[in-house]
LOSE-873775 format. One record per residue (C-alpha): residue in one letter; x, y, z; residue number from 0. Coordinates in Angstrom, 2 decimals. Each point is the difference from the previous one (the first is absolute). Example, Ala and Ser with C-alpha at 12.3 -4.5 7.8 and 13.67 -1.06 7.14 Angstrom:
2
<pt 'a',<12.30,-4.50,7.80>,0>;
<pt 's',<1.37,3.44,-0.66>,1>;
***
This chain:
331
<pt 'x',<218.30,33.02,13.75>,0>;
<pt 'x',<-0.46,3.75,0.38>,1>;
<pt 'x',<2.57,1.65,2.23>,2>;
<pt 'x',<1.18,3.51,0.84>,3>;
<pt 'x',<3.71,0.18,-0.82>,4>;
<pt 'x',<2.68,2.54,0.83>,5>;
<pt 'x',<2.44,0.04,-2.91>,6>;
<pt 'x',<1.75,3.28,0.92>,7>;
<pt 'x',<0.19,2.01,3.21>,8>;
<pt 'x',<-2.03,3.09,0.84>,9>;
<pt 'x',<-3.33,1.13,1.36>,10>;
<pt 'x',<-2.59,-2.82,0.06>,11>;
<pt 'x',<-2.33,1.72,-2.48>,12>;
<pt 'x',<2.88,0.30,-2.47>,13>;
<pt 'x',<1.64,-3.43,0.25>,14>;
<pt 'x',<-2.77,-2.51,0.74>,15>;
<pt 'x',<-1.24,-1.81,-3.14>,16>;
<pt 'x',<-2.81,-2.58,-0.15>,17>;
<pt 'x',<1.37,-2.82,-2.18>,18>;
<pt 'x',<-0.65,-3.60,-0.96>,19>;
<pt 'x',<2.79,-2.14,1.52>,20>;
<pt 'x',<0.68,-3.69,0.60>,21>;
<pt 'x',<-1.59,-1.62,3.04>,22>;
<pt 'x',<2.41,-0.56,2.92>,23>;
<pt 'x',<1.16,-3.53,0.88>,24>;
<pt 'x',<0.57,-0.94,3.64>,25>;
<pt 'x',<3.52,-0.84,1.09>,26>;
<pt 'x',<0.81,-2.17,3.04>,27>;
<pt 'x',<-1.84,1.31,3.06>,28>;
<pt 'x',<-2.18,2.33,-2.05>,29>;
<pt 'x',<-3.69,0.38,-0.88>,30>;
<pt 'x',<-1.72,1.44,-3.05>,31>;
<pt 'x',<-3.23,1.76,0.95>,32>;
<pt 'x',<-2.83,1.65,-1.86>,33>;
<pt 'x',<0.06,3.52,1.38>,34>;
<pt 'x',<-3.22,0.88,1.79>,35>;
<pt 'x',<1.20,3.34,1.39>,36>;
<pt 'x',<3.25,1.96,0.34>,37>;
<pt 'x',<0.36,3.33,1.87>,38>;
<pt 'x',<2.28,2.80,-1.08>,39>;
<pt 'x',<2.86,0.55,2.45>,40>;
<pt 'x',<2.64,2.71,0.18>,41>;
<pt 'x',<2.75,-2.53,-0.82>,42>;
<pt 'x',<-1.76,-0.51,-3.33>,43>;
<pt 'x',<0.39,3.73,-0.67>,44>;
<pt 'x',<3.66,-0.02,1.01>,45>;
<pt 'x',<0.77,-3.06,-2.12>,46>;
<pt 'x',<-1.53,1.71,-3.04>,47>;
<pt 'x',<2.38,2.90,0.65>,48>;
<pt 'x',<3.00,-2.25,0.73>,49>;
<pt 'x',<0.24,1.44,3.51>,50>;
<pt 'x',<-0.87,-3.05,2.12>,51>;
<pt 'x',<2.57,-2.20,1.78>,52>;
<pt 'x',<-1.27,-2.91,-2.10>,53>;
<pt 'x',<0.69,0.68,-3.68>,54>;
<pt 'x',<-1.38,-2.73,-2.23>,55>;
<pt 'x',<1.43,-0.43,-3.47>,56>;
<pt 'x',<-2.01,1.62,-2.77>,57>;
<pt 'x',<-2.62,-0.82,-1.07>,58>;
<pt 'x',<-1.99,-0.91,3.11>,59>;
<pt 'x',<-3.55,0.03,1.31>,60>;
<pt 'x',<-0.51,1.92,3.28>,61>;
<pt 'x',<-2.62,-0.83,2.61>,62>;
<pt 'x',<1.88,-1.16,3.08>,63>;
<pt 'x',<-2.95,-1.53,1.87>,64>;
<pt 'x',<-3.17,-1.75,-1.08>,65>;
<pt 'x',<-2.84,-2.39,0.65>,66>;
<pt 'x',<-0.27,-2.81,-2.52>,67>;
<pt 'x',<-1.42,-3.41,-0.84>,68>;
<pt 'x',<2.59,-2.75,-0.30>,69>;
<pt 'x',<0.18,-1.44,-3.53>,70>;
<pt 'x',<3.35,-1.85,0.02>,71>;
<pt 'x',<2.49,-1.31,2.57>,72>;
<pt 'x',<3.75,-0.14,-0.44>,73>;
<pt 'x',<2.25,-2.88,1.01>,74>;
<pt 'x',<0.04,-0.66,3.74>,75>;
<pt 'x',<-2.99,2.19,0.86>,76>;
<pt 'x',<-2.24,-1.49,2.67>,77>;
<pt 'x',<-2.82,1.41,2.11>,78>;
<pt 'x',<-1.79,1.68,-2.92>,79>;
<pt 'x',<-2.58,-1.27,-2.47>,80>;
<pt 'x',<-1.07,1.13,-3.45>,81>;
<pt 'x',<-3.03,2.26,0.40>,82>;
<pt 'x',<0.98,1.22,3.49>,83>;
<pt 'x',<-0.26,3.75,0.69>,84>;
<pt 'x',<3.29,1.35,1.36>,85>;
<pt 'x',<1.75,3.28,0.74>,86>;
<pt 'x',<3.61,1.11,0.23>,87>;
<pt 'x',<2.85,1.53,-1.95>,88>;
<pt 'x',<0.74,-0.34,-3.70>,89>;
<pt 'x',<3.21,-1.36,-1.48>,90>;
<pt 'x',<1.23,2.61,-2.44>,91>;
<pt 'x',<0.12,0.40,-2.95>,92>;
<pt 'x',<-3.46,-1.63,0.13>,93>;
<pt 'x',<-1.81,2.44,2.32>,94>;
<pt 'x',<-3.67,0.40,0.76>,95>;
<pt 'x',<-0.97,2.54,-2.67>,96>;
<pt 'x',<-0.82,-2.77,-2.46>,97>;
<pt 'x',<-2.45,-2.81,-0.61>,98>;
<pt 'x',<2.46,-2.54,1.45>,99>;
<pt 'x',<2.80,0.43,2.53>,100>;
<pt 'x',<2.77,-1.98,1.64>,101>;
<pt 'x',<0.21,-0.48,3.78>,102>;
<pt 'x',<2.49,-1.60,2.39>,103>;
<pt 'x',<-1.70,-2.72,2.05>,104>;
<pt 'x',<2.04,0.99,3.06>,105>;
<pt 'x',<-1.59,3.48,0.05>,106>;
<pt 'x',<-3.50,-1.01,-1.07>,107>;
<pt 'x',<-2.88,-0.45,2.46>,108>;
<pt 'x',<-3.69,-0.97,-0.04>,109>;
<pt 'x',<-2.27,2.99,-0.61>,110>;
<pt 'x',<-2.46,0.61,2.87>,111>;
<pt 'x',<-3.55,-0.86,-1.01>,112>;
<pt 'x',<-1.28,3.12,1.78>,113>;
<pt 'x',<1.75,2.28,-2.50>,114>;
<pt 'x',<-0.86,0.43,-3.67>,115>;
<pt 'x',<2.72,-0.24,-2.65>,116>;
<pt 'x',<1.07,3.66,0.08>,117>;
<pt 'x',<0.02,0.08,3.80>,118>;
<pt 'x',<1.93,-3.26,0.27>,119>;
<pt 'x',<2.59,1.24,-2.50>,120>;
<pt 'x',<0.52,3.06,2.20>,121>;
<pt 'x',<0.55,-1.95,3.24>,122>;
<pt 'x',<3.59,-0.95,-0.75>,123>;
<pt 'x',<2.60,2.79,-0.23>,124>;
<pt 'x',<-1.63,2.92,1.85>,125>;
<pt 'x',<-1.46,-2.11,2.79>,126>;
<pt 'x',<3.08,-2.17,0.49>,127>;
<pt 'x',<2.10,3.17,0.03>,128>;
<pt 'x',<-2.32,1.51,2.59>,129>;
<pt 'x',<-0.09,-3.14,2.13>,130>;
<pt 'x',<3.79,-0.43,0.09>,131>;
<pt 'x',<0.55,3.72,0.47>,132>;
<pt 'x',<-2.48,0.55,2.80>,133>;
<pt 'x',<0.48,-3.27,1.86>,134>;
<pt 'x',<3.48,-1.37,-0.71>,135>;
<pt 'x',<1.92,3.26,-0.42>,136>;
<pt 'x',<-1.87,2.68,1.96>,137>;
<pt 'x',<-1.60,-2.21,2.68>,138>;
<pt 'x',<-3.30,1.89,-0.06>,139>;
<pt 'x',<-2.02,-0.58,3.18>,140>;
<pt 'x',<-3.67,0.43,0.80>,141>;
<pt 'x',<-0.72,3.49,1.30>,142>;
<pt 'x',<2.92,1.63,-1.81>,143>;
<pt 'x',<-0.38,2.80,-2.53>,144>;
<pt 'x',<0.86,-0.84,-3.62>,145>;
<pt 'x',<0.61,2.79,-2.53>,146>;
<pt 'x',<-0.51,-1.15,-3.60>,147>;
<pt 'x',<1.16,2.12,-2.94>,148>;
<pt 'x',<-1.63,-0.29,-3.45>,149>;
<pt 'x',<-2.85,-1.56,1.91>,150>;
<pt 'x',<-2.45,-0.24,-2.92>,151>;
<pt 'x',<2.43,-1.80,-2.30>,152>;
<pt 'x',<0.49,-3.73,-0.39>,153>;
<pt 'x',<2.76,-0.34,2.59>,154>;
<pt 'x',<-1.46,2.56,2.41>,155>;
<pt 'x',<-3.53,-1.39,-0.12>,156>;
<pt 'x',<1.36,-3.43,0.96>,157>;
<pt 'x',<1.94,1.53,2.91>,158>;
<pt 'x',<-3.14,1.73,1.33>,159>;
<pt 'x',<-1.94,-3.26,0.05>,160>;
<pt 'x',<2.86,-1.99,1.51>,161>;
<pt 'x',<0.57,2.68,2.64>,162>;
<pt 'x',<-3.64,-0.03,1.01>,163>;
<pt 'x',<-0.02,-3.80,0.08>,164>;
<pt 'x',<2.97,0.19,2.40>,165>;
<pt 'x',<-1.90,2.33,2.34>,166>;
<pt 'x',<1.93,3.17,-0.82>,167>;
<pt 'x',<-1.34,3.52,-0.28>,168>;
<pt 'x',<0.63,1.02,-3.61>,169>;
<pt 'x',<0.71,3.47,-1.39>,170>;
<pt 'x',<-0.06,0.10,-3.80>,171>;
<pt 'x',<1.65,2.66,-2.15>,172>;
<pt 'x',<-1.40,0.56,-3.51>,173>;
<pt 'x',<0.11,2.56,-2.79>,174>;
<pt 'x',<-3.44,1.39,-0.74>,175>;
<pt 'x',<-3.58,-0.17,1.33>,176>;
<pt 'x',<-1.03,-3.01,-2.11>,177>;
<pt 'x',<2.87,-2.03,1.40>,178>;
<pt 'x',<-0.89,1.18,3.51>,179>;
<pt 'x',<-3.46,-1.55,-0.42>,180>;
<pt 'x',<1.60,-3.28,-1.04>,181>;
<pt 'x',<2.35,-0.06,2.99>,182>;
<pt 'x',<-2.91,0.54,2.39>,183>;
<pt 'x',<-1.97,-2.78,-1.65>,184>;
<pt 'x',<3.00,-2.29,0.42>,185>;
<pt 'x',<-0.13,0.59,3.75>,186>;
<pt 'x',<2.54,2.74,0.72>,187>;
<pt 'x',<-0.84,1.68,3.32>,188>;
<pt 'x',<1.51,3.33,-1.06>,189>;
<pt 'x',<0.52,1.13,-3.60>,190>;
<pt 'x',<2.33,2.81,-1.09>,191>;
<pt 'x',<-0.19,1.64,-3.41>,192>;
<pt 'x',<3.62,1.07,-0.38>,193>;
<pt 'x',<-1.04,2.67,-2.50>,194>;
<pt 'x',<-2.08,1.75,2.66>,195>;
<pt 'x',<1.68,-0.92,3.32>,196>;
<pt 'x',<3.43,-0.65,1.48>,197>;
<pt 'x',<-0.03,-3.67,0.96>,198>;
<pt 'x',<2.67,0.64,2.66>,199>;
<pt 'x',<-2.27,2.34,1.92>,200>;
<pt 'x',<-3.03,-2.28,-0.41>,201>;
<pt 'x',<1.93,-3.00,1.33>,202>;
<pt 'x',<1.25,1.96,3.00>,203>;
<pt 'x',<-3.50,1.28,0.75>,204>;
<pt 'x',<-1.60,-3.43,-0.41>,205>;
<pt 'x',<2.53,-1.66,2.33>,206>;
<pt 'x',<0.22,2.65,2.68>,207>;
<pt 'x',<3.50,0.94,-1.13>,208>;
<pt 'x',<1.38,-3.55,0.19>,209>;
<pt 'x',<0.20,-0.67,-3.73>,210>;
<pt 'x',<-0.48,-3.14,-2.09>,211>;
<pt 'x',<1.41,-3.27,1.29>,212>;
<pt 'x',<0.41,-1.40,-3.52>,213>;
<pt 'x',<0.29,1.91,-3.29>,214>;
<pt 'x',<-0.69,-1.99,-3.18>,215>;
<pt 'x',<1.78,1.89,-2.79>,216>;
<pt 'x',<-0.12,-1.16,-3.63>,217>;
<pt 'x',<0.66,3.56,-1.24>,218>;
<pt 'x',<3.40,1.10,1.32>,219>;
<pt 'x',<1.66,3.37,-0.56>,220>;
<pt 'x',<-1.56,2.89,1.90>,221>;
<pt 'x',<-2.77,-2.29,1.24>,222>;
<pt 'x',<2.60,-1.94,1.94>,223>;
<pt 'x',<1.75,3.16,1.21>,224>;
<pt 'x',<-3.26,1.46,1.30>,225>;
<pt 'x',<-0.90,-3.29,1.67>,226>;
<pt 'x',<3.05,0.27,2.24>,227>;
<pt 'x',<-1.66,3.10,1.49>,228>;
<pt 'x',<-2.98,-2.00,1.30>,229>;
<pt 'x',<1.49,-3.36,0.96>,230>;
<pt 'x',<-0.59,-1.15,3.57>,231>;
<pt 'x',<2.56,-1.00,2.63>,232>;
<pt 'x',<1.15,-3.50,-1.00>,233>;
<pt 'x',<-1.92,0.39,-3.25>,234>;
<pt 'x',<0.83,-1.84,-3.22>,235>;
<pt 'x',<0.11,1.56,-3.47>,236>;
<pt 'x',<-0.53,-2.76,-2.56>,237>;
<pt 'x',<1.72,0.76,-3.32>,238>;
<pt 'x',<-2.10,-1.84,-2.59>,239>;
<pt 'x',<0.85,1.82,-3.23>,240>;
<pt 'x',<0.64,3.26,-1.81>,241>;
<pt 'x',<-3.08,0.59,-2.13>,242>;
<pt 'x',<0.58,3.75,0.36>,243>;
<pt 'x',<3.13,-0.39,-2.13>,244>;
<pt 'x',<2.52,1.26,2.57>,245>;
<pt 'x',<2.14,-2.26,2.17>,246>;
<pt 'x',<0.50,1.85,3.25>,247>;
<pt 'x',<3.08,0.20,2.22>,248>;
<pt 'x',<-0.59,-1.03,3.62>,249>;
<pt 'x',<1.43,2.26,2.72>,250>;
<pt 'x',<1.19,-2.61,2.48>,251>;
<pt 'x',<0.73,2.60,2.67>,252>;
<pt 'x',<-3.71,0.84,-0.06>,253>;
<pt 'x',<-0.93,-3.68,0.43>,254>;
<pt 'x',<2.37,-0.10,2.96>,255>;
<pt 'x',<-1.26,3.06,1.84>,256>;
<pt 'x',<-3.67,-0.87,-0.58>,257>;
<pt 'x',<0.52,-3.73,0.69>,258>;
<pt 'x',<-1.81,-1.41,-3.04>,259>;
<pt 'x',<0.82,-2.76,-2.48>,260>;
<pt 'x',<0.29,0.16,-3.78>,261>;
<pt 'x',<-1.03,-3.40,-1.31>,262>;
<pt 'x',<0.45,-1.18,-3.58>,263>;
<pt 'x',<-2.27,-2.48,-1.74>,264>;
<pt 'x',<0.89,-1.97,-3.11>,265>;
<pt 'x',<-2.85,-2.51,-0.13>,266>;
<pt 'x',<1.51,-1.94,-2.89>,267>;
<pt 'x',<2.94,-1.11,2.13>,268>;
<pt 'x',<-2.28,-2.19,2.09>,269>;
<pt 'x',<-0.40,-2.24,-3.05>,270>;
<pt 'x',<3.75,-0.55,0.11>,271>;
<pt 'x',<0.60,-0.24,3.75>,272>;
<pt 'x',<-3.26,-1.14,1.61>,273>;
<pt 'x',<-2.54,-1.53,-2.39>,274>;
<pt 'x',<-1.77,-1.66,2.92>,275>;
<pt 'x',<-0.84,3.46,1.29>,276>;
<pt 'x',<-1.48,0.94,-3.39>,277>;
<pt 'x',<-2.24,-3.07,0.14>,278>;
<pt 'x',<-1.04,0.85,3.57>,279>;
<pt 'x',<-0.72,3.58,-1.08>,280>;
<pt 'x',<-2.33,-1.24,-2.74>,281>;
<pt 'x',<-1.85,-2.18,2.51>,282>;
<pt 'x',<-0.45,3.00,2.29>,283>;
<pt 'x',<-1.23,2.21,-2.84>,284>;
<pt 'x',<-2.40,-2.67,-1.26>,285>;
<pt 'x',<-1.42,-0.31,3.52>,286>;
<pt 'x',<-0.44,3.78,0.24>,287>;
<pt 'x',<-1.76,-0.01,-3.38>,288>;
<pt 'x',<-2.24,-2.87,1.07>,289>;
<pt 'x',<-1.31,1.96,2.95>,290>;
<pt 'x',<-0.29,3.25,-1.93>,291>;
<pt 'x',<2.79,1.85,1.83>,292>;
<pt 'x',<1.80,0.78,-3.28>,293>;
<pt 'x',<-1.33,0.41,-3.51>,294>;
<pt 'x',<2.12,1.55,-2.76>,295>;
<pt 'x',<-1.40,3.27,-1.31>,296>;
<pt 'x',<-0.52,-0.53,-3.74>,297>;
<pt 'x',<-0.98,3.33,-1.50>,298>;
<pt 'x',<0.25,-0.90,-3.70>,299>;
<pt 'x',<-0.39,-3.25,-1.94>,300>;
<pt 'x',<1.48,0.27,-3.47>,301>;
<pt 'x',<-0.21,-2.18,-3.12>,302>;
<pt 'x',<3.30,-1.13,-1.46>,303>;
<pt 'x',<0.09,2.70,-2.67>,304>;
<pt 'x',<-0.15,2.77,2.66>,305>;
<pt 'x',<3.00,-1.15,2.06>,306>;
<pt 'x',<2.54,2.51,-1.35>,307>;
<pt 'x',<-2.26,2.91,0.92>,308>;
<pt 'x',<-0.54,-1.37,3.50>,309>;
<pt 'x',<3.72,-0.49,0.63>,310>;
<pt 'x',<0.72,3.52,-1.21>,311>;
<pt 'x',<-2.61,1.52,2.31>,312>;
<pt 'x',<1.62,-1.87,2.89>,313>;
<pt 'x',<3.34,1.48,-1.09>,314>;
<pt 'x',<-1.58,3.47,-0.05>,315>;
<pt 'x',<-1.29,-0.40,3.59>,316>;
<pt 'x',<-3.68,0.53,-0.83>,317>;
<pt 'x',<-1.37,-3.43,0.95>,318>;
<pt 'x',<-1.75,-1.09,3.20>,319>;
<pt 'x',<0.26,-3.51,1.41>,320>;
<pt 'x',<0.80,-2.70,-2.53>,321>;
<pt 'x',<-0.33,0.25,-3.77>,322>;
<pt 'x',<-0.35,-3.58,-1.22>,323>;
<pt 'x',<-0.08,-1.75,-3.36>,324>;
<pt 'x',<-2.84,-2.51,0.37>,325>;
<pt 'x',<-0.86,-2.65,-2.54>,326>;
<pt 'x',<-3.45,0.77,-1.43>,327>;
<pt 'x',<-0.12,3.58,1.29>,328>;
<pt 'x',<-1.90,2.45,-2.19>,329>;
<pt 'x',<1.24,3.41,-1.11>,330>;
***
């Protein structure tokens, strides 16, 4: 099969190579799938650089989530059939940026019929992260104000839709006028172009000085520090990631005097400690998709030979929504 392989570490454009490799074989509890679509995610970028907490042995194929068609079942796998369309996470080193990929049956789910392949592939990591973050960790309630950073990206766009579905008022922060248009189309009630406005002042003005009840922060660094200036009484700052490249230090005296919570989210740990919750989350997301409350924003559909370029543009921060390798896509 054809597969993008990382044989040395570095920037995606420099280290990804499209090669002919042996087809994967399913182990116990595993599935082999024909890849229908696989989005680029920031962990794919970090793994290419050797900077992610998961460091697969070289060589490996990135592509941490996908939608695929089941072609083979490993020993002990039940509940799936050859030909079924599924979504979930890949088992590295056989990731989704290939013609075939390996999946763990325990973290694989039916793909909602209402979503096409690229959309279904994008429903897993960003939307499960958003669902667990907003509902399990931050306890977002209807009528509250949700501030979403990087609101036009894959993770942020999911948070906007999930926030609106929960009945929250959503303020989205983006970088540039094109991304502002996207955030509005996604349903954000207020959109801030951080290059033109101070989001702290906009949040205060939009909430009558109260501030945001929940801050969804996949950026970190100064974005987090500035968010502490516009967090509401009993607000919750949800630490989702550090896409900005800087891991901030939290001033706990500030959290004390302003009476807010700093809440961490490591979505992957739910697979270890509460798999039933992951299954329930998928059911909730599939129901939201069925009624049109969420729909992943797929901005680009790439053929297999364009994957390295797409992953690099994600790394460079110039993409909007999801950039997805889709089987049969044209250049």
